[in-house]
Backbone as ProteinMPNN parsed JSONL, in Angstrom:
{"seq_chain_A": "MFEIVSALVPPVVVGGAFITGVVHLMRSERRARAAESQERTRESSAQEDGTVS", "coords_chain_A": {"N_chain_A": [[-22.491, -22.635, -23.256], [-19.504, -21.944, -23.188], [-19.922, -19.125, -24.358], [-20.997, -17.333, -22.244], [-18.963, -18.313, -20.376], [-16.816, -16.834, -21.663], [-17.76, -14.239, -22.156], [-17.402, -13.498, -19.477], [-14.594, -13.204, -18.717], [-13.259, -10.693, -19.495], [-14.807, -8.676, -17.924], [-13.777, -9.476, -15.08], [-11.089, -9.683, -15.678], [-10.474, -7.125, -15.467], [-11.256, -6.378, -13.278], [-9.81, -7.941, -11.377], [-7.225, -6.928, -11.815], [-7.863, -3.782, -11.292], [-8.323, -4.555, -8.623], [-5.663, -5.669, -7.198], [-4.061, -3.052, -8.083], [-5.046, -1.669, -6.221], [-4.393, -3.017, -4.043], [-1.675, -2.692, -4.259], [-1.171, -0.21, -4.133], [-2.724, 0.769, -1.64], [-0.686, -0.794, 0.678], [2.183, 0.256, -0.195], [1.457, 2.487, 0.693], [1.2, 2.127, 3.638], [3.851, 1.233, 3.952], [5.165, 3.702, 3.644], [3.457, 5.336, 5.523], [5.037, 4.101, 7.863], [7.406, 4.156, 7.74], [7.595, 6.939, 8.005], [6.5, 7.327, 10.481], [8.539, 6.028, 12.447], [10.714, 7.633, 11.878], [9.776, 9.817, 13.223], [9.449, 9.113, 15.484], [12.406, 8.916, 16.408], [13.007, 10.966, 15.984], [11.824, 12.28, 18.139], [12.741, 10.514, 20.266], [15.591, 11.535, 20.227], [15.548, 14.132, 20.964], [14.441, 14.047, 23.083], [16.574, 12.52, 24.587], [18.79, 14.807, 24.375], [20.588, 15.027, 22.227], [21.172, 15.916, 19.219], [20.22, 14.972, 15.442]], "CA_chain_A": [[-21.981, -22.496, -21.774], [-18.461, -21.251, -24.001], [-20.31, -17.692, -24.894], [-21.133, -17.203, -20.588], [-17.128, -17.927, -19.974], [-15.817, -15.759, -22.493], [-18.044, -13.019, -21.782], [-17.107, -12.929, -18.022], [-13.512, -13.015, -18.62], [-13.087, -9.527, -19.699], [-14.597, -8.11, -16.193], [-12.633, -10.457, -14.154], [-9.593, -9.721, -15.597], [-10.183, -5.929, -15.587], [-11.736, -6.405, -11.468], [-8.606, -8.323, -10.825], [-6.561, -5.842, -12.363], [-7.922, -3.478, -10.637], [-8.096, -5.039, -7.023], [-4.483, -5.513, -7.5], [-3.593, -1.973, -7.873], [-5.143, -0.687, -4.85], [-3.742, -3.4, -2.829], [-0.312, -2.255, -4.194], [-1.176, 1.171, -3.869], [-2.544, 0.619, 0.024], [0.581, -1.209, 0.756], [3.163, 1.31, -0.277], [0.86, 3.81, 1.75], [1.237, 1.556, 5.035], [5.15, 1.444, 3.964], [5.298, 5.342, 3.781], [3.644, 6.001, 6.466], [5.568, 3.685, 8.774], [8.753, 5.072, 8.242], [7.605, 8.644, 8.62], [6.582, 6.882, 12.208], [9.951, 5.438, 12.304], [11.312, 8.78, 11.632], [9.024, 10.807, 14.253], [10.027, 8.183, 16.401], [13.643, 8.81, 16.157], [13.645, 12.083, 16.567], [11.255, 12.663, 19.377], [13.559, 10.299, 21.406], [16.765, 12.384, 20.071], [15.273, 15.733, 21.073], [14.506, 13.962, 24.937], [17.854, 12.659, 24.941], [19.462, 16.132, 24.588], [21.015, 14.661, 21.351], [20.814, 16.678, 17.918], [20.953, 14.345, 14.49]], "C_chain_A": [[-20.414, -21.541, -22.188], [-18.849, -19.394, -24.041], [-20.382, -17.325, -23.391], [-19.573, -16.852, -19.862], [-16.644, -16.729, -20.671], [-16.296, -14.176, -22.458], [-17.991, -12.259, -20.465], [-15.68, -12.801, -17.751], [-13.01, -11.543, -18.435], [-13.176, -8.652, -18.496], [-14.109, -8.616, -15.515], [-11.549, -10.113, -14.312], [-9.085, -7.852, -15.166], [-10.37, -5.821, -13.786], [-10.529, -6.955, -10.965], [-7.63, -7.282, -11.304], [-6.161, -4.692, -11.284], [-7.784, -3.159, -8.884], [-6.443, -4.968, -7.121], [-3.375, -4.207, -7.296], [-3.78, -1.749, -6.97], [-4.926, -1.221, -3.966], [-1.961, -3.115, -2.67], [-0.301, -1.022, -3.701], [-1.332, 1.269, -1.956], [-0.94, -0.186, 0.671], [1.663, -0.508, 0.901], [2.75, 2.233, 0.591], [1.684, 3.546, 3.196], [2.758, 1.619, 5.477], [5.678, 2.621, 4.434], [5.135, 5.484, 5.444], [4.484, 5.071, 8.481], [6.756, 4.01, 8.844], [8.813, 6.528, 8.89], [7.386, 8.272, 10.295], [7.518, 7.229, 12.685], [10.698, 6.987, 12.621], [10.973, 9.731, 12.717], [9.405, 10.488, 15.31], [11.298, 8.55, 17.133], [13.906, 10.022, 16.764], [13.305, 12.687, 17.889], [12.238, 12.395, 20.808], [15.269, 10.823, 21.478], [16.652, 13.487, 21.01], [15.091, 15.012, 22.812], [15.661, 13.852, 25.21], [18.608, 13.72, 25.535], [20.35, 15.854, 23.088], [20.159, 15.426, 20.166], [21.372, 15.858, 16.717], [20.78, 14.927, 13.588]], "O_chain_A": [[-20.194, -20.517, -21.54], [-17.997, -18.557, -23.744], [-19.314, -16.734, -23.229], [-19.128, -15.896, -19.228], [-16.118, -15.764, -20.116], [-15.589, -13.186, -22.643], [-18.293, -11.092, -20.216], [-15.368, -12.331, -16.657], [-12.435, -11.192, -17.404], [-12.233, -8.028, -18.009], [-13.671, -7.692, -14.83], [-10.783, -10.105, -13.348], [-8.004, -7.406, -14.78], [-9.559, -5.163, -13.134], [-10.119, -6.37, -9.962], [-7.386, -6.725, -10.234], [-5.111, -4.489, -10.675], [-7.41, -2.207, -8.2], [-6.061, -3.798, -7.096], [-2.312, -4.211, -6.677], [-2.763, -1.482, -6.33], [-5.031, -0.636, -2.887], [-1.218, -3.21, -1.692], [0.534, -0.704, -2.854], [-0.467, 1.66, -1.172], [-0.219, 0.66, 1.199], [2.227, -0.514, 1.995], [3.581, 2.828, 1.278], [2.476, 4.306, 3.754], [3.147, 1.874, 6.616], [6.462, 2.709, 5.38], [5.989, 5.645, 6.317], [4.404, 5.411, 9.661], [7.28, 4.185, 9.944], [9.526, 7.074, 9.732], [8.005, 8.845, 11.192], [7.705, 8.3, 13.261], [11.174, 7.234, 13.729], [11.874, 10.457, 13.138], [9.73, 11.31, 16.167], [11.315, 8.512, 18.363], [14.676, 10.254, 17.697], [14.049, 13.356, 18.606], [12.508, 13.108, 21.775], [16.028, 10.611, 22.423], [17.568, 13.762, 21.786], [15.694, 15.597, 23.711], [16.181, 14.698, 25.938], [19.019, 13.765, 26.695], [20.94, 16.907, 22.844], [18.936, 15.549, 20.108], [22.595, 15.786, 16.598], [21.32, 14.603, 12.531]]}, "name": "protein", "num_of_chains": 1, "seq": "MFEIVSALVPPVVVGGAFITGVVHLMRSERRARAAESQERTRESSAQEDGTVS"}
């Protein structure tokens, strides 16, 4: 039983690290996209108001 568990630990660790990395990347991309969206919204509302920032 110990041999099976010890054989499965490395792939589980590598898989967990990979999934963690992908989730981190997706979250950072989502934050960047949200910030970009907010900036576009501010620019378009400023243009509609006639103010320039």
